N, C-alpha and C positions, 0 to 999 in steps of 0.2 A: 504493499500500500504506500502511496506517496501523498504528500500534502501539497496541493496546488495553491499558489498565492496569487491573489489579485489585489495589488496595492498593499498599503500598510496593513499589518495584521491586527493590531489592536489600537487604533486610535478611535475606539468605539465606546460609547457610553449611552445610558438611557435605557429604560425598561424594554424597549422594542428591539434593542440590539444585543442585549445580554445573552440571548441563546447562542451567539457567535462563540462565546467562550466554551461552550460545551462541544464544539466541533473537534477539540483536542482529545482523543481518546486516551492518551497517556502523557505524562509530563514531557514538556517540550525538550529540555536540555538532555534528558536521559536518552531520548531517541536520536538526538543529534550526535551524541558522543558514543553510541554503541555501534555494533555491526562493523567489526574490523575488516579492512580491505587493503590491498596493496595498490600503490599507484606509481605509474611511470610517466604520467602526462605532464606536459608543460603547455602554458597557454601564453602566447604572445600575439594572438590574432588581433586584427583590427575589429573594433567594436561593430556590431551589426547596426542596421538603421535605427535611428532614434526618432522616427517620425510617428511614434505611437504604435508601431507594429512590432516592437521588440518582444520576443518570446518572454513569457512570464517565468520567473525562477521556480524551480520545483525541487523540494527536498524529499528524496526517497530514503528508504532504509539502506540502500547500497550505493546510492550516488547522489550527487547534487548537479542539477542543470541550471546554468547560468548563460544568458546570452546565446542560446541555441547549442551550447556544448555541454557535454556530460562529463563529470569528474568523479571518479570512484572515492568513496568515503573511507577513512581509516581512523585510528585512535587520535589523530590530531585534529579531525574535523570539529570545528566549533562555531561556524558561521550560523547565524540564526535567521528565521523568516523575516523578522523585523528589519534586519540590516539588508538582507537580499532584496526586499521590496523597494530599497532605494537605488539599486543597480539599474542603470538605464534611464533614470530621471533626468540626468544631465542639466542641472539647473544653470550651469555656466553657459549652456548653449540655448536657453530659452530666452527669446528676444524680449527685452525690457525688464527681465528679472534683475534685481540689484546686483547679483553676482556677475551676470552678463554684462551689466553696464561697466563694472570695474574692469572686467577682462577687456572689454572694447576700448576703454580709455587707455589701457596699457598698450594694447595693440596699436591704437591710433598714434600714440607717442612714438613707439618704435618704428612705425611705418614712415612717419613724417620726418624723423630725426636721423635715420640711418638709411642711406640709399646706396644701392650697389652701383658698380661702374656703368651699367647699361640703364640706369634710371629706375630700376625696379627695387622694391624694399629688400634691404640686406637680410632681415630676419624672416624666416618662414614660420608659420603658426601651425601647431598640432594640437587640437583639442577634442579629438574623437578616438583616442586609443583606448583599447579595452582595459578595464580595471582589474582584470583577472591576469595575474602574472605568475611566473615561477618564483619560488623562494630564492633561486639563484639570481634572478633579475633584481628582486627587491633588496637583497642583502649582499651576496658574493660579488655581484658586479660592481658594487660600490665600495668594496674592501671592508665591509662591516664584519668583524671577527665572529667566528662561530659561537663564541661564549658571550657576545655582546648582549646587554639586557634588552635592547630594542627587539631582539628576536623572540622574546618570550611569548609563549602561547597565550598567556593571559593578557597580552597587549595588543594582539593582532587577530584578524579573522582568517583562519586557515580553512581551505576546502579540503586539503589533505596535507600530508607531510612535505609535498613538493610544490603545492599550488596554493595561492593565496589571493585575497583582495589587496592590491597594492596599498602600502602604508605611506607612500610618497611618490610624487610624479617622477622623481629621480630614477625610479626603476626603469625608465625608458631611455636614459641618457646614452648608454653605451650603444643601444641599437640604432639610435638616430645618428649618432657620430659615425657609426660603422657604415651607415647608408651614404655617407659622404657630405653630411651637412656641417657647416662651419659656424652658422649662426642661426639659432632657432629659439622660439618661445614655445612652451608646453603647458597646456592647462588641463585639468581633470579632476574627478572626484577621488578622494583617498579615504581610507578606512582604518580606524584604530579604536580599540576598546579603551575607555577612559572614564573619569569621573563624571558626574551628572550635575551641571550647573548652567547658568545662563550663557556661558562662553564656550562650553564643550558639548560636542555632539559626535556620535560614532562615525558619521560621514561629514566630511568637509571638503573644501576645494582649494587646490593649490595652483600656482602659476610660477614657472621658473623660466630662466633664460640661460643660454650657453653661447659663448663666442670663442672660437679658436683663432689663433694667430700663427702664421708662418713667420720665419725669421724676417723676410722682406716686409711683411704687413706690419710687424710690430715696430721695426726700427727705421722704416722708410722716411719718417719725419724727423729723425734724429741726426744731428751733425755727425759725419763719419759713421753713420749707422751700418754701413756695409762691413765695418770692422767689428762689430758686435755679434754676439751669438746667443741663441736661447739657452744653450746647454753648456755645461763645463764638465770636464772629466776630473775624477778624484775629489769631488766636492763632498761636503757633509751636510746633513740636516741640521738646521738651526731654527730658532723661533721665527726667523724672517723668510726662510725659503726651504725647498726640497733639495735632497742631495744632487740631483742631476741638473738643477736649474741654475743659470747665472743670476747673480744678484741684480744686475742692471735689468735683465729681462723681467724678473719678478716685480721689481719696483715700477717699472713702466706698465706692466699688466695691472698691478694693483691700483695705479693712478687711473687707468682707463676704466677699470671696474668701478671704482668709487665715483668717478666723474659721471659715468653712465647712470648709476643708481641715484646720485644726487639730483641729476636733471629729471629723472623719472619722478621721484618724490616731490620735487618742486612743482612739476606739472599736476600731481594729484592733490597736493596740500596747499599750494600757493608758493610764490617766490620767496616769501619771508619766513619759510619754515626753518626752524632750528634743527640741526642734525648733529649727531655725535656717533662715533664709531667705537665699538667694544671688541677687543680680541676675544676669540672663543675657540672651540674645538669641534670639528666634524670629521668623521673617519674618511670623507671622500674629498675634502679640500685641505690645503695647507699653503700659506697661512689662511686662517679663516676669521670672519668678522661678522658682527651683528650690527645693523643700523637702528639707531633709536631716534625718534622724532620727538620734539617737545609739543605736546597736544594738551590744551586746556590746563596748563600748568604742570603736567606730569610728563616724565620721559616714558615713552612707550616703544618696545621693540617691534619693528614692522617687517624685518626680513633678515635672512642669513645668506652669506655669500663666502666666496673664497677662490683661490687658485686651485684648479682641478688637480687631484693627484695624477701624476704622470703615468702611473701604472694603469690607470683607467684608460687614458688616451692610447697607451701602447696596445692594450688589449682590443681596442676598437679600430686599430689600423691607422691611427693618427699620431704616431709616435714622434713624427717630425714637427709637431706643433705644441704650442702651450695654450691653455684655455682658462677662462673663468666661468663660474656658474653662480646663480643666485636663485633663491626660492622665497616665495611669500604666500601668506594665506588670504584668499579672496574674502572669506567671512570677516576676518579681522579688519581688513581695510574697509569693507562695506559698513561694519558696525560703527567704525570710527567716523567715516566720512559722511554716512547718512544718518547717524545717531540712532541706530537700531539697537534696542536694549537687550534683546533675547535672541540667541542663535536659532531657536526653534521657529522663529518667524520666517526664515528663509524657505521653510517647507510649507508655509501656509498657502492655501489656495482661496483665501478670503479676498474678495475683490477689493475691499477697503484697503488691504495691504498692497496688492499688486498694482492697482491703478496709480498709486503714488509715484511709480517708476516708469510710467509710459510717457516719455518725453521725446520731442522731436530732435533735440540736440543732446548727444550722450554726455556732453560736458556741462549741461545745465545743472546748477547747484540744486540739491535736493535735501531737504531736512525731513526726516520721517515724522509724521504726526501719529502719535500713538493711538491705538485702537482703545476702546473703553477698557480700563484696567479692571479685569474681573477678579474678585477676591480669591486669595489662595486658601486651601484647606490643607492642614498638616496632620499626619498620623505618624506615630512612632512605631518601630519594630525592634524587639529586643530578643536575642537568643544566645545560647551557649554555642561556642565554636567547636567544631570537631577537632580531634587530636592533631590532625594534619590535613593539608589539601585545601584549606579555605584561603581565597584571595579576594580582596575587595572588588577587583575588577569583575570577578565572576558574579558577585552580588549585584554590582551595578548593571551588568549585562542581563541578568535575570529580571531586574526592575524594569529596564527598558523594554524587554521582550513582552512583558505583561502590561505595563503601564503606558508604554509608547510615549507620545509627545504630551500626554497629560501630566507627566512628571516634570516639574521644573527644577527641582534640586534635591539631592540626597546628601545629607551630612552625618558624619559620625560624631554623635554628641556625647557618648559616654562609653568608657572601657572599664571593665571590672575583672579582677582575678580573685577567685575565692581563696581565702587565707589558708584553708585546710586542704582542699582538693587540688588546688592549683588550676582549676578550670577557668577559662577566660569567656567573657561575654562582651558583646558589642551591642550598643543601642544606636539605631540610625533614625533620623528624622526625615520623612518623605514629604515634600511639599508638592501638592497637586494644584494645577491651575490650567484651565482650558484657555486657549488663545482667543476663542470666539464666543464664548458664553459662560454663564455662571454654573459651576458644578454644585450638586447637592451632596450632602454628607453620605446619603444612602448610596449613591453612585460610587463615591470614593471608597466607602467602606467594602464595597463588593470587590473592587480591584485590589484593595489593600489585603483583603482575605485571600485572594488568589496568590498574591505575592508571599504571604505567610506560608501558605501550604506548599508552594513551589520551593521556597527556601528550605524547608525541612526535607522534602523528598529529593531534591536535586543537589543541594549543597551539604546535606548531612548535619545541619545544625539542629539544635533543639530549642523550640520556642519557649520564650518566657512571657507568654501572653495568654 
């Protein structure tokens, strides 16, 4: 038997819709994590049509079907119907959606500012690549070590041990460079298991850019540039550069990167925006930086960037070039620029929300006018933890799977260790708020009861309620 999904699984409340909950004959997560299978599949296919005819995801006992392809399940499978229902929505490609507006503003800036030798845009744009990628693409191709915490099953959505929903758009960097591209922008939906609050959601959207330089391209405007080289022999890795790069090449590349991003942010935020750079670490760039902008009196991080690790370029067949890369979150920029207070709103189909972004000029200033603020309802859940195997992200995912977008925030409000037995308990406060109407306590109590029951049967906790 398989479970056919049609849109979000549980954004449903009200007496007439409650029978939908009884469609699940046994607990959701147990079925998702059972039925061992072996997999040898990888998926790097281009996404199918997004014109409304995309095949709906199907979770079966032995396989998961996404975007028209089937992937065998195994002991690593942890993707949920709630998350799969978002695959193919492509908010960043829906005309006049706020995420589309941010993407188009960035595209327009790069198209107008960087022109190739024949008068065409220097940067190509790729915004329709499938979010189903191999684990090798998502991690190994970016030099992320096997024991790196970002690989944890509790932080990602795995279809099986070798296939997953991408955790970042950088999963496609190597394949695009290998195809011969020297300058490109890439946008898409990415998936991560995370906490629940107004700024975190298991699906969000990234946009990144990559630019590569040959020896001539980087040094052509420099006096005696023909005497300079991208690489040096016998070098060593320092905080300023990689072992194979010459210092002058890295400094020139870093200047170009920061100048490019400063111009982009000035276009988005205004010419008088204050910017500062912070040194940081990413496995796939060195040196690496984060850009912060001063917005309404506070410094806010808006993007990460750096000089691409040469090993990545070597593996992609571009070992004779140097490159930089940057990545940013479209939701974060949209929330700042449009004053959108809650990340769940991006998934709203309420006309009062969507019509505010239907503008003739993509650069027209927009300040979101909040919908009526419906009152929140909160319920606590307290339970004893099992001896091992419990993670907070598993609990958050269970809450999302049952409560859907009705859940505004989940907060750990109390921890207790029994002085005699050593048993530990957690108490979480779950805040419910519908984005489009007032909830009743009866509706919330029903959903909360479903969460309590599922927490005991799926996570092995013992309720204290």
